[in-house]
GUTOR-944596 format. One record per residue (C-alpha): y, z, x negated; residue in one letter. Coordinates in Angstrom, 2 decimals, always signed. Layout:
<site><py>Y</py><pz>Z</pz><px>X</px><residu>A</residu></site>
...
END
This chain:
<site><py>-172.88</py><pz>-6.34</pz><px>-97.29</px><residu>M</residu></site>
<site><py>-171.81</py><pz>-7.46</pz><px>-93.85</px><residu>I</residu></site>
<site><py>-168.67</py><pz>-5.92</pz><px>-92.36</px><residu>K</residu></site>
<site><py>-169.30</py><pz>-5.05</pz><px>-88.69</px><residu>V</residu></site>
<site><py>-166.51</py><pz>-4.55</pz><px>-86.14</px><residu>N</residu></site>
<site><py>-167.44</py><pz>-3.09</pz><px>-82.75</px><residu>V</residu></site>
<site><py>-165.00</py><pz>-3.21</pz><px>-79.81</px><residu>T</residu></site>
<site><py>-165.32</py><pz>-2.13</pz><px>-76.19</px><residu>G</residu></site>
<site><py>-167.65</py><pz>+0.77</pz><px>-76.85</px><residu>G</residu></site>
<site><py>-169.85</py><pz>+2.38</pz><px>-79.44</px><residu>E</residu></site>
<site><py>-173.17</py><pz>+1.42</pz><px>-81.03</px><residu>L</residu></site>
<site><py>-175.57</py><pz>+3.54</pz><px>-83.01</px><residu>S</residu></site>
<site><py>-176.31</py><pz>+2.71</pz><px>-86.64</px><residu>K</residu></site>
<site><py>-179.80</py><pz>+1.61</pz><px>-85.58</px><residu>K</residu></site>
<site><py>-178.36</py><pz>-0.90</pz><px>-83.05</px><residu>E</residu></site>
<site><py>-175.87</py><pz>-2.26</pz><px>-85.58</px><residu>I</residu></site>
<site><py>-178.63</py><pz>-2.66</pz><px>-88.16</px><residu>D</residu></site>
<site><py>-180.72</py><pz>-4.54</pz><px>-85.57</px><residu>A</residu></site>
<site><py>-177.83</py><pz>-6.97</pz><px>-84.88</px><residu>Y</residu></site>
<site><py>-177.30</py><pz>-7.49</pz><px>-88.62</px><residu>V</residu></site>
<site><py>-181.03</py><pz>-8.16</pz><px>-89.13</px><residu>A</residu></site>
<site><py>-180.95</py><pz>-10.64</pz><px>-86.23</px><residu>R</residu></site>
<site><py>-178.01</py><pz>-12.49</pz><px>-87.79</px><residu>A</residu></site>
<site><py>-179.77</py><pz>-12.73</pz><px>-91.14</px><residu>Q</residu></site>
<site><py>-182.96</py><pz>-13.94</pz><px>-89.45</px><residu>E</residu></site>
<site><py>-181.16</py><pz>-16.43</pz><px>-87.20</px><residu>K</residu></site>
<site><py>-178.97</py><pz>-17.86</pz><px>-89.98</px><residu>Y</residu></site>
<site><py>-181.04</py><pz>-17.55</pz><px>-93.19</px><residu>P</residu></site>
<site><py>-179.00</py><pz>-20.18</pz><px>-95.08</px><residu>N</residu></site>
<site><py>-175.57</py><pz>-18.98</pz><px>-93.98</px><residu>G</residu></site>
<site><py>-173.98</py><pz>-16.07</pz><px>-95.73</px><residu>E</residu></site>
<site><py>-172.53</py><pz>-13.91</pz><px>-92.96</px><residu>V</residu></site>
<site><py>-169.83</py><pz>-11.65</pz><px>-94.35</px><residu>N</residu></site>
<site><py>-168.36</py><pz>-10.31</pz><px>-91.11</px><residu>E</residu></site>
<site><py>-169.73</py><pz>-9.72</pz><px>-87.63</px><residu>M</residu></site>
<site><py>-167.67</py><pz>-8.91</pz><px>-84.54</px><residu>N</residu></site>
<site><py>-169.54</py><pz>-7.24</pz><px>-81.69</px><residu>I</residu></site>
<site><py>-167.72</py><pz>-7.00</pz><px>-78.35</px><residu>K</residu></site>
<site><py>-169.30</py><pz>-4.79</pz><px>-75.72</px><residu>L</residu></site>
<site><py>-168.58</py><pz>-5.58</pz><px>-72.07</px><residu>D</residu></site>
<site><py>-170.74</py><pz>-3.52</pz><px>-69.76</px><residu>G</residu></site>
<site><py>-174.27</py><pz>-4.90</pz><px>-70.01</px><residu>D</residu></site>
<site><py>-173.11</py><pz>-7.89</pz><px>-72.07</px><residu>Y</residu></site>
<site><py>-172.69</py><pz>-8.18</pz><px>-75.81</px><residu>V</residu></site>
<site><py>-170.65</py><pz>-10.98</pz><px>-77.43</px><residu>D</residu></site>
<site><py>-171.32</py><pz>-11.52</pz><px>-81.11</px><residu>I</residu></site>
<site><py>-169.30</py><pz>-13.73</pz><px>-83.41</px><residu>S</residu></site>
<site><py>-169.96</py><pz>-14.33</pz><px>-87.08</px><residu>Y</residu></site>
<site><py>-167.67</py><pz>-15.12</pz><px>-89.98</px><residu>R</residu></site>
<site><py>-169.33</py><pz>-16.84</pz><px>-92.91</px><residu>Y</residu></site>
<site><py>-168.59</py><pz>-16.91</pz><px>-96.61</px><residu>C</residu></site>
<site><py>-167.14</py><pz>-20.26</pz><px>-97.60</px><residu>P</residu></site>
<site><py>-169.86</py><pz>-22.50</pz><px>-99.00</px><residu>P</residu></site>
<site><py>-169.82</py><pz>-23.24</pz><px>-102.68</px><residu>S</residu></site>
<site><py>-169.94</py><pz>-26.86</pz><px>-103.69</px><residu>F</residu></site>
<site><py>-169.56</py><pz>-29.01</pz><px>-106.73</px><residu>D</residu></site>
<site><py>-167.09</py><pz>-31.85</pz><px>-106.70</px><residu>R</residu></site>
<site><py>-168.74</py><pz>-35.11</pz><px>-107.65</px><residu>I</residu></site>
<site><py>-166.67</py><pz>-38.09</pz><px>-108.74</px><residu>R</residu></site>
<site><py>-167.50</py><pz>-41.59</pz><px>-109.82</px><residu>R</residu></site>
<site><py>-166.10</py><pz>-41.96</pz><px>-113.33</px><residu>I</residu></site>
<site><py>-166.76</py><pz>-44.96</pz><px>-115.54</px><residu>T</residu></site>
<site><py>-169.79</py><pz>-45.96</pz><px>-113.49</px><residu>G</residu></site>
<site><py>-171.40</py><pz>-42.52</pz><px>-113.39</px><residu>Y</residu></site>
<site><py>-171.51</py><pz>-39.87</pz><px>-110.67</px><residu>L</residu></site>
<site><py>-170.45</py><pz>-36.67</pz><px>-112.40</px><residu>V</residu></site>
<site><py>-169.31</py><pz>-33.17</pz><px>-111.54</px><residu>G</residu></site>
<site><py>-167.94</py><pz>-32.28</pz><px>-114.97</px><residu>T</residu></site>
<site><py>-167.28</py><pz>-34.15</pz><px>-118.18</px><residu>L</residu></site>
<site><py>-169.09</py><pz>-31.69</pz><px>-120.44</px><residu>D</residu></site>
<site><py>-172.11</py><pz>-33.98</pz><px>-120.92</px><residu>R</residu></site>
<site><py>-170.06</py><pz>-37.03</pz><px>-121.93</px><residu>F</residu></site>
<site><py>-170.09</py><pz>-38.10</pz><px>-125.56</px><residu>N</residu></site>
<site><py>-166.83</py><pz>-38.81</pz><px>-127.42</px><residu>D</residu></site>
<site><py>-166.78</py><pz>-42.52</pz><px>-126.51</px><residu>A</residu></site>
<site><py>-167.33</py><pz>-41.91</pz><px>-122.78</px><residu>K</residu></site>
<site><py>-164.76</py><pz>-39.09</pz><px>-122.80</px><residu>Y</residu></site>
<site><py>-162.21</py><pz>-41.45</pz><px>-124.46</px><residu>A</residu></site>
<site><py>-162.96</py><pz>-44.00</pz><px>-121.73</px><residu>E</residu></site>
<site><py>-162.10</py><pz>-41.36</pz><px>-119.13</px><residu>V</residu></site>
<site><py>-158.82</py><pz>-40.56</pz><px>-120.91</px><residu>Q</residu></site>
<site><py>-157.85</py><pz>-44.26</pz><px>-121.10</px><residu>D</residu></site>
<site><py>-158.60</py><pz>-45.18</pz><px>-117.51</px><residu>R</residu></site>
<site><py>-155.83</py><pz>-45.97</pz><px>-115.01</px><residu>V</residu></site>
<site><py>-155.83</py><pz>-43.84</pz><px>-111.88</px><residu>K</residu></site>
<site><py>-154.84</py><pz>-45.65</pz><px>-108.72</px><residu>H</residu></site>
<site><py>-153.08</py><pz>-43.83</pz><px>-105.90</px><residu>S</residu></site>
<site><py>-153.40</py><pz>-44.55</pz><px>-102.19</px><residu>L</residu></site>
<site><py>-149.65</py><pz>-44.48</pz><px>-101.57</px><residu>A</residu></site>
END
């Protein structure tokens, strides 16, 4: 559900739905969660606020690129526990 804020005038439900449909069509991969519509005479300014993207953190641990340690066996997990972490101080 997209939250829609209208300033500078009023829009009908049909017009708001058309702007929401346009946003979803224009940005199919972005999850718009808020839309600000500013009316100024014959002009309409639209700004979008997106949901933060989800991502998995990937690290290089003991020679492997991993996101989590849940697939490591006991020996590889022990290697992770024994390693020395270096800081960039």
